DRENTOR-406483 format. One record per atom (N, C-alpha, C): residue in three letters; atom name; x, y, z. Coordinates in steps of 0.02 Angstrom, whole numbers, plus 50000, padded with zeros to 5 digits. Layout:
N
+-----+------+-------+-------+-------+
| res | atom |  east | north |    up |
+-----+------+-------+-------+-------+
| ala |   CA |     X |     Y |     Z |
...
+-----+------+-------+-------+-------+
//
This chain:
129
+-----+------+-------+-------+-------+
| res | atom |  east | north |    up |
+-----+------+-------+-------+-------+
| unk |    N | 50076 | 50194 | 50966 |
| unk |   CA | 50119 | 50144 | 50933 |
| unk |    C | 50150 | 50183 | 50885 |
| unk |    N | 50220 | 50173 | 50882 |
| unk |   CA | 50261 | 50213 | 50831 |
| unk |    C | 50256 | 50181 | 50766 |
| unk |    N | 50236 | 50217 | 50716 |
| unk |   CA | 50237 | 50196 | 50647 |
| unk |    C | 50287 | 50230 | 50597 |
| unk |    N | 50334 | 50266 | 50622 |
| unk |   CA | 50390 | 50300 | 50580 |
| unk |    C | 50410 | 50256 | 50526 |
| unk |    N | 50436 | 50201 | 50544 |
| unk |   CA | 50460 | 50153 | 50487 |
| unk |    C | 50410 | 50148 | 50437 |
| unk |    N | 50354 | 50122 | 50459 |
| unk |   CA | 50304 | 50110 | 50416 |
| unk |    C | 50279 | 50164 | 50371 |
| unk |    N | 50286 | 50224 | 50396 |
| unk |   CA | 50268 | 50286 | 50361 |
| unk |    C | 50317 | 50303 | 50306 |
| unk |    N | 50385 | 50287 | 50321 |
| unk |   CA | 50438 | 50303 | 50284 |
| unk |    C | 50428 | 50243 | 50221 |
| unk |    N | 50421 | 50185 | 50229 |
| unk |   CA | 50416 | 50138 | 50189 |
| unk |    C | 50354 | 50149 | 50144 |
| unk |    N | 50305 | 50174 | 50168 |
| unk |   CA | 50241 | 50185 | 50128 |
| unk |    C | 50252 | 50246 | 50084 |
| unk |    N | 50287 | 50302 | 50106 |
| unk |   CA | 50307 | 50354 | 50063 |
| unk |    C | 50346 | 50338 | 50008 |
| unk |    N | 50397 | 50295 | 50024 |
| unk |   CA | 50437 | 50272 | 49963 |
| unk |    C | 50404 | 50233 | 49910 |
| unk |    N | 50363 | 50184 | 49934 |
| unk |   CA | 50318 | 50145 | 49886 |
| unk |    C | 50272 | 50186 | 49851 |
| unk |    N | 50235 | 50236 | 49884 |
| unk |   CA | 50182 | 50275 | 49846 |
| unk |    C | 50215 | 50324 | 49800 |
| unk |    N | 50286 | 50346 | 49814 |
| unk |   CA | 50319 | 50389 | 49770 |
| unk |    C | 50325 | 50354 | 49709 |
| unk |    N | 50354 | 50292 | 49709 |
| unk |   CA | 50365 | 50256 | 49651 |
| unk |    C | 50302 | 50242 | 49609 |
| unk |    N | 50248 | 50212 | 49650 |
| unk |   CA | 50195 | 50199 | 49615 |
| unk |    C | 50157 | 50253 | 49581 |
| unk |    N | 50167 | 50322 | 49600 |
| unk |   CA | 50143 | 50379 | 49575 |
| unk |    C | 50168 | 50383 | 49504 |
| unk |    N | 50219 | 50348 | 49490 |
| unk |   CA | 50252 | 50362 | 49422 |
| unk |    C | 50220 | 50306 | 49373 |
| unk |    N | 50178 | 50263 | 49395 |
| unk |   CA | 50144 | 50211 | 49346 |
| unk |    C | 50091 | 50225 | 49313 |
| unk |    N | 50086 | 50212 | 49252 |
| unk |   CA | 50027 | 50224 | 49208 |
| unk |    C | 49989 | 50154 | 49205 |
| unk |    N | 49929 | 50155 | 49179 |
| unk |   CA | 49886 | 50096 | 49171 |
| unk |    C | 49928 | 50042 | 49155 |
| unk |    N | 49961 | 50044 | 49098 |
| unk |   CA | 49999 | 49989 | 49064 |
| unk |    C | 50053 | 49967 | 49105 |
| unk |    N | 50077 | 49999 | 49156 |
| unk |   CA | 50137 | 49975 | 49204 |
| unk |    C | 50096 | 49922 | 49247 |
| unk |    N | 50040 | 49926 | 49258 |
| unk |   CA | 50009 | 49885 | 49317 |
| unk |    C | 50021 | 49810 | 49293 |
| unk |    N | 50027 | 49792 | 49235 |
| unk |   CA | 50033 | 49726 | 49206 |
| unk |    C | 50101 | 49703 | 49207 |
| unk |    N | 50157 | 49749 | 49227 |
| unk |   CA | 50223 | 49735 | 49225 |
| unk |    C | 50245 | 49686 | 49277 |
| unk |    N | 50287 | 49636 | 49266 |
| unk |   CA | 50306 | 49594 | 49317 |
| unk |    C | 50348 | 49625 | 49373 |
| unk |    N | 50328 | 49612 | 49433 |
| unk |   CA | 50361 | 49647 | 49497 |
| unk |    C | 50371 | 49583 | 49542 |
| unk |    N | 50424 | 49553 | 49526 |
| unk |   CA | 50437 | 49489 | 49565 |
| unk |    C | 50399 | 49433 | 49542 |
| unk |    N | 50356 | 49397 | 49584 |
| unk |   CA | 50313 | 49349 | 49567 |
| unk |    C | 50242 | 49369 | 49546 |
| unk |    N | 50233 | 49437 | 49548 |
| unk |   CA | 50173 | 49466 | 49540 |
| unk |    C | 50181 | 49518 | 49491 |
| unk |    N | 50119 | 49549 | 49474 |
| unk |   CA | 50124 | 49613 | 49422 |
| unk |    C | 50118 | 49674 | 49475 |
| unk |    N | 50136 | 49731 | 49448 |
| unk |   CA | 50142 | 49784 | 49487 |
| unk |    C | 50070 | 49796 | 49521 |
| unk |    N | 50009 | 49788 | 49479 |
| unk |   CA | 49950 | 49801 | 49509 |
| unk |    C | 49935 | 49745 | 49562 |
| unk |    N | 49948 | 49672 | 49552 |
| unk |   CA | 49942 | 49629 | 49596 |
| unk |    C | 49982 | 49644 | 49663 |
| unk |    N | 50032 | 49658 | 49654 |
| unk |   CA | 50083 | 49673 | 49714 |
| unk |    C | 50045 | 49730 | 49755 |
| unk |    N | 50026 | 49781 | 49732 |
| unk |   CA | 49996 | 49842 | 49753 |
| unk |    C | 49928 | 49816 | 49788 |
| unk |    N | 49886 | 49778 | 49755 |
| unk |   CA | 49829 | 49759 | 49781 |
| unk |    C | 49836 | 49711 | 49835 |
| unk |    N | 49891 | 49662 | 49842 |
| unk |   CA | 49900 | 49624 | 49900 |
| unk |    C | 49927 | 49667 | 49961 |
| unk |    N | 49968 | 49717 | 49951 |
| unk |   CA | 49990 | 49758 | 50000 |
| unk |    C | 49936 | 49798 | 50032 |
| unk |    N | 49887 | 49819 | 49995 |
| unk |   CA | 49830 | 49863 | 50008 |
| unk |    C | 49789 | 49815 | 50061 |
| unk |    N | 49775 | 49755 | 50034 |
| unk |   CA | 49738 | 49699 | 50067 |
| unk |    C | 49776 | 49688 | 50135 |
| unk |    N | 49842 | 49685 | 50146 |
| unk |   CA | 49868 | 49663 | 50209 |
| unk |    C | 49861 | 49730 | 50256 |
| unk |    N | 49872 | 49798 | 50222 |
| unk |   CA | 49862 | 49862 | 50262 |
| unk |    C | 49791 | 49855 | 50289 |
| unk |    N | 49747 | 49848 | 50253 |
| unk |   CA | 49679 | 49849 | 50275 |
| unk |    C | 49655 | 49802 | 50324 |
| unk |    N | 49685 | 49737 | 50322 |
| unk |   CA | 49670 | 49678 | 50367 |
| unk |    C | 49692 | 49709 | 50436 |
| unk |    N | 49758 | 49733 | 50443 |
| unk |   CA | 49798 | 49750 | 50502 |
| unk |    C | 49757 | 49807 | 50539 |
| unk |    N | 49732 | 49853 | 50493 |
| unk |   CA | 49694 | 49913 | 50515 |
| unk |    C | 49632 | 49886 | 50540 |
| unk |    N | 49599 | 49847 | 50522 |
| unk |   CA | 49538 | 49815 | 50549 |
| unk |    C | 49550 | 49784 | 50613 |
| unk |    N | 49609 | 49740 | 50613 |
| unk |   CA | 49635 | 49700 | 50674 |
| unk |    C | 49641 | 49757 | 50723 |
| unk |    N | 49666 | 49812 | 50712 |
| unk |   CA | 49684 | 49863 | 50762 |
| unk |    C | 49627 | 49905 | 50783 |
| unk |    N | 49562 | 49889 | 50753 |
| unk |   CA | 49506 | 49921 | 50781 |
| unk |    C | 49485 | 49989 | 50740 |
| unk |    N | 49515 | 49986 | 50675 |
| unk |   CA | 49506 | 50045 | 50631 |
| unk |    C | 49422 | 50035 | 50607 |
| unk |    N | 49388 | 50086 | 50602 |
| unk |   CA | 49322 | 50086 | 50576 |
| unk |    C | 49313 | 50069 | 50505 |
| unk |    N | 49263 | 50038 | 50481 |
| unk |   CA | 49264 | 50011 | 50410 |
| unk |    C | 49285 | 50069 | 50366 |
| unk |    N | 49323 | 50038 | 50305 |
| unk |   CA | 49343 | 50095 | 50248 |
| unk |    C | 49274 | 50117 | 50219 |
| unk |    N | 49279 | 50182 | 50195 |
| unk |   CA | 49227 | 50203 | 50151 |
| unk |    C | 49200 | 50163 | 50093 |
| unk |    N | 49144 | 50157 | 50070 |
| unk |   CA | 49120 | 50113 | 50024 |
| unk |    C | 49169 | 50119 | 49961 |
| unk |    N | 49182 | 50182 | 49941 |
| unk |   CA | 49234 | 50190 | 49884 |
| unk |    C | 49299 | 50160 | 49899 |
| unk |    N | 49331 | 50158 | 49957 |
| unk |   CA | 49391 | 50138 | 49979 |
| unk |    C | 49390 | 50056 | 49970 |
| unk |    N | 49330 | 50033 | 50003 |
| unk |   CA | 49331 | 49959 | 50016 |
| unk |    C | 49326 | 49923 | 49949 |
| unk |    N | 49294 | 49959 | 49893 |
| unk |   CA | 49296 | 49918 | 49833 |
| unk |    C | 49354 | 49940 | 49785 |
| unk |    N | 49401 | 49984 | 49802 |
| unk |   CA | 49453 | 50003 | 49771 |
| unk |    C | 49516 | 49957 | 49767 |
| unk |    N | 49534 | 49944 | 49703 |
| unk |   CA | 49593 | 49910 | 49692 |
| unk |    C | 49633 | 49940 | 49635 |
| unk |    N | 49694 | 49923 | 49611 |
| unk |   CA | 49725 | 49949 | 49558 |
| unk |    C | 49738 | 49901 | 49508 |
| unk |    N | 49730 | 49842 | 49517 |
| unk |   CA | 49761 | 49788 | 49468 |
| unk |    C | 49726 | 49790 | 49401 |
| unk |    N | 49663 | 49806 | 49392 |
| unk |   CA | 49635 | 49806 | 49342 |
| unk |    C | 49643 | 49867 | 49298 |
| unk |    N | 49672 | 49927 | 49320 |
| unk |   CA | 49694 | 49980 | 49279 |
| unk |    C | 49629 | 50022 | 49253 |
| unk |    N | 49567 | 49992 | 49279 |
| unk |   CA | 49516 | 50032 | 49245 |
| unk |    C | 49495 | 50087 | 49293 |
| unk |    N | 49471 | 50144 | 49256 |
| unk |   CA | 49455 | 50206 | 49296 |
| unk |    C | 49508 | 50235 | 49337 |
| unk |    N | 49561 | 50242 | 49290 |
| unk |   CA | 49620 | 50277 | 49328 |
| unk |    C | 49600 | 50339 | 49380 |
| unk |    N | 49628 | 50343 | 49424 |
| unk |   CA | 49600 | 50390 | 49479 |
| unk |    C | 49630 | 50474 | 49459 |
| unk |    N | 49675 | 50473 | 49408 |
| unk |   CA | 49702 | 50534 | 49384 |
| unk |    C | 49691 | 50553 | 49310 |
| unk |    N | 49673 | 50612 | 49297 |
| unk |   CA | 49661 | 50632 | 49229 |
| unk |    C | 49715 | 50608 | 49175 |
| unk |    N | 49781 | 50606 | 49200 |
| unk |   CA | 49835 | 50590 | 49161 |
| unk |    C | 49859 | 50520 | 49153 |
| unk |    N | 49817 | 50476 | 49187 |
| unk |   CA | 49833 | 50404 | 49189 |
| unk |    C | 49860 | 50386 | 49244 |
| unk |    N | 49881 | 50412 | 49287 |
| unk |   CA | 49918 | 50398 | 49353 |
| unk |    C | 49865 | 50394 | 49408 |
| unk |    N | 49900 | 50409 | 49470 |
| unk |   CA | 49867 | 50409 | 49533 |
| unk |    C | 49843 | 50344 | 49561 |
| unk |    N | 49883 | 50289 | 49541 |
| unk |   CA | 49865 | 50224 | 49567 |
| unk |    C | 49889 | 50218 | 49640 |
| unk |    N | 49930 | 50267 | 49664 |
| unk |   CA | 49960 | 50272 | 49742 |
| unk |    C | 49903 | 50289 | 49785 |
| unk |    N | 49851 | 50317 | 49763 |
| unk |   CA | 49793 | 50349 | 49802 |
| unk |    C | 49762 | 50296 | 49845 |
| unk |    N | 49745 | 50239 | 49815 |
| unk |   CA | 49708 | 50184 | 49865 |
| unk |    C | 49764 | 50162 | 49918 |
| unk |    N | 49820 | 50155 | 49898 |
| unk |   CA | 49880 | 50121 | 49943 |
| unk |    C | 49888 | 50177 | 50003 |
| unk |    N | 49891 | 50253 | 49985 |
| unk |   CA | 49902 | 50300 | 50034 |
| unk |    C | 49836 | 50306 | 50085 |
| unk |    N | 49780 | 50292 | 50058 |
| unk |   CA | 49709 | 50303 | 50103 |
| unk |    C | 49719 | 50236 | 50153 |
| unk |    N | 49742 | 50177 | 50118 |
| unk |   CA | 49733 | 50120 | 50167 |
| unk |    C | 49793 | 50129 | 50223 |
| unk |    N | 49853 | 50165 | 50204 |
| unk |   CA | 49898 | 50170 | 50245 |
| unk |    C | 49885 | 50214 | 50303 |
| unk |    N | 49844 | 50274 | 50283 |
| unk |   CA | 49814 | 50324 | 50336 |
| unk |    C | 49773 | 50289 | 50379 |
| unk |    N | 49729 | 50252 | 50359 |
| unk |   CA | 49676 | 50215 | 50395 |
| unk |    C | 49716 | 50169 | 50453 |
| unk |    N | 49771 | 50135 | 50427 |
| unk |   CA | 49811 | 50096 | 50472 |
| unk |    C | 49846 | 50142 | 50529 |
| unk |    N | 49874 | 50197 | 50502 |
| unk |   CA | 49908 | 50242 | 50546 |
| unk |    C | 49867 | 50266 | 50604 |
| unk |    N | 49804 | 50284 | 50581 |
| unk |   CA | 49754 | 50306 | 50633 |
| unk |    C | 49742 | 50259 | 50682 |
| unk |    N | 49729 | 50187 | 50661 |
| unk |   CA | 49712 | 50146 | 50706 |
| unk |    C | 49769 | 50124 | 50749 |
| unk |    N | 49835 | 50122 | 50723 |
| unk |   CA | 49890 | 50109 | 50763 |
| unk |    C | 49906 | 50165 | 50821 |
| unk |    N | 49889 | 50221 | 50801 |
| unk |   CA | 49899 | 50275 | 50851 |
| unk |    C | 49863 | 50263 | 50915 |
| unk |    N | 49803 | 50242 | 50911 |
| unk |   CA | 49756 | 50226 | 50967 |
| unk |    C | 49763 | 50152 | 50994 |
| unk |    N | 49802 | 50113 | 50964 |
| unk |   CA | 49800 | 50036 | 50983 |
| unk |    C | 49857 | 50039 | 51038 |
| unk |    N | 49841 | 49991 | 51084 |
| unk |   CA | 49887 | 49984 | 51141 |
| unk |    C | 49947 | 49942 | 51116 |
| unk |    N | 50004 | 49971 | 51138 |
| unk |   CA | 50067 | 49940 | 51116 |
| unk |    C | 50077 | 49861 | 51143 |
| unk |    N | 50082 | 49815 | 51092 |
| unk |   CA | 50097 | 49750 | 51116 |
| unk |    C | 50146 | 49717 | 51069 |
| unk |    N | 50182 | 49664 | 51090 |
| unk |   CA | 50230 | 49638 | 51048 |
| unk |    C | 50204 | 49608 | 50978 |
| unk |    N | 50144 | 49582 | 50976 |
| unk |   CA | 50118 | 49548 | 50923 |
| unk |    C | 50105 | 49609 | 50872 |
| unk |    N | 50074 | 49662 | 50890 |
| unk |   CA | 50061 | 49714 | 50844 |
| unk |    C | 50128 | 49745 | 50814 |
| unk |    N | 50174 | 49754 | 50855 |
| unk |   CA | 50249 | 49783 | 50836 |
| unk |    C | 50266 | 49740 | 50786 |
| unk |    N | 50268 | 49664 | 50788 |
| unk |   CA | 50290 | 49612 | 50752 |
| unk |    C | 50255 | 49616 | 50682 |
| unk |    N | 50189 | 49624 | 50681 |
| unk |   CA | 50150 | 49629 | 50623 |
| unk |    C | 50171 | 49695 | 50585 |
| unk |    N | 50182 | 49757 | 50619 |
| unk |   CA | 50190 | 49816 | 50583 |
| unk |    C | 50261 | 49806 | 50554 |
| unk |    N | 50308 | 49782 | 50587 |
| unk |   CA | 50375 | 49776 | 50560 |
| unk |    C | 50375 | 49727 | 50499 |
| unk |    N | 50346 | 49674 | 50505 |
| unk |   CA | 50337 | 49627 | 50450 |
| unk |    C | 50298 | 49667 | 50386 |
| unk |    N | 50255 | 49700 | 50400 |
| unk |   CA | 50220 | 49734 | 50337 |
| unk |    C | 50272 | 49787 | 50312 |
| unk |    N | 50302 | 49821 | 50366 |
| unk |   CA | 50358 | 49879 | 50336 |
| unk |    C | 50410 | 49836 | 50295 |
| unk |    N | 50439 | 49784 | 50320 |
| unk |   CA | 50483 | 49757 | 50271 |
| unk |    C | 50458 | 49730 | 50202 |
| unk |    N | 50394 | 49705 | 50207 |
| unk |   CA | 50360 | 49688 | 50139 |
| unk |    C | 50360 | 49748 | 50091 |
| unk |    N | 50330 | 49802 | 50126 |
| unk |   CA | 50328 | 49872 | 50085 |
| unk |    C | 50392 | 49879 | 50055 |
| unk |    N | 50447 | 49884 | 50092 |
| unk |   CA | 50510 | 49897 | 50078 |
| unk |    C | 50537 | 49852 | 50018 |
| unk |    N | 50520 | 49788 | 50025 |
| unk |   CA | 50536 | 49737 | 49967 |
| unk |    C | 50486 | 49751 | 49906 |
| unk |    N | 50433 | 49776 | 49913 |
| unk |   CA | 50383 | 49794 | 49859 |
| unk |    C | 50408 | 49850 | 49835 |
| unk |    N | 50433 | 49902 | 49859 |
| unk |   CA | 50461 | 49961 | 49830 |
| unk |    C | 50530 | 49946 | 49785 |
| unk |    N | 50565 | 49906 | 49820 |
| unk |   CA | 50624 | 49882 | 49771 |
| unk |    C | 50596 | 49842 | 49702 |
| unk |    N | 50547 | 49795 | 49710 |
| unk |   CA | 50520 | 49765 | 49654 |
| unk |    C | 50486 | 49812 | 49603 |
| unk |    N | 50449 | 49858 | 49634 |
| unk |   CA | 50415 | 49910 | 49599 |
| unk |    C | 50464 | 49957 | 49564 |
| unk |    N | 50510 | 49974 | 49593 |
| unk |   CA | 50565 | 50017 | 49565 |
| unk |    C | 50596 | 49984 | 49503 |
| unk |    N | 50611 | 49922 | 49512 |
| unk |   CA | 50642 | 49887 | 49454 |
| unk |    C | 50596 | 49876 | 49396 |
| unk |    N | 50525 | 49854 | 49411 |
| unk |   CA | 50473 | 49852 | 49366 |
| unk |    C | 50464 | 49914 | 49320 |
| unk |    N | 50460 | 49971 | 49354 |
| unk |   CA | 50449 | 50031 | 49318 |
| unk |    C | 50512 | 50055 | 49288 |
| unk |    N | 50569 | 50032 | 49298 |
| unk |   CA | 50639 | 50059 | 49277 |
| unk |    C | 50663 | 50123 | 49304 |
| unk |    N | 50640 | 50125 | 49375 |
| unk |   CA | 50660 | 50182 | 49410 |
| unk |    C | 50724 | 50166 | 49455 |
| unk |    N | 50736 | 50111 | 49461 |
| unk |   CA | 50801 | 50095 | 49507 |
| unk |    C | 50840 | 50044 | 49473 |
+-----+------+-------+-------+-------+
//
């Protein structure tokens, strides 16, 4: 199944999120915070990956979110894009081996649109766009 649009949207979102520091996670991004938006997207990505037959995430990935800002994955206070990137890779792997069907294509397209919208909100929240 083709995930080129999803990959593009995820790269853009992750690039913006890579600029976030712990304090930025509480910044408003639309109706949520940066951390809440990112956690919601990670959850949706993980749910779709599971629905497409992905194996379970590693215990570290399964428990990992970004909204609390605790335990920043990067020495310099960033790295909050890493859980998002891991979730996207897991989905991409599952989508590659999943049979192509209209519902899955619709779900991937909706997720891509939401990641694009999230990237716009994230860019505004971080003052990058």
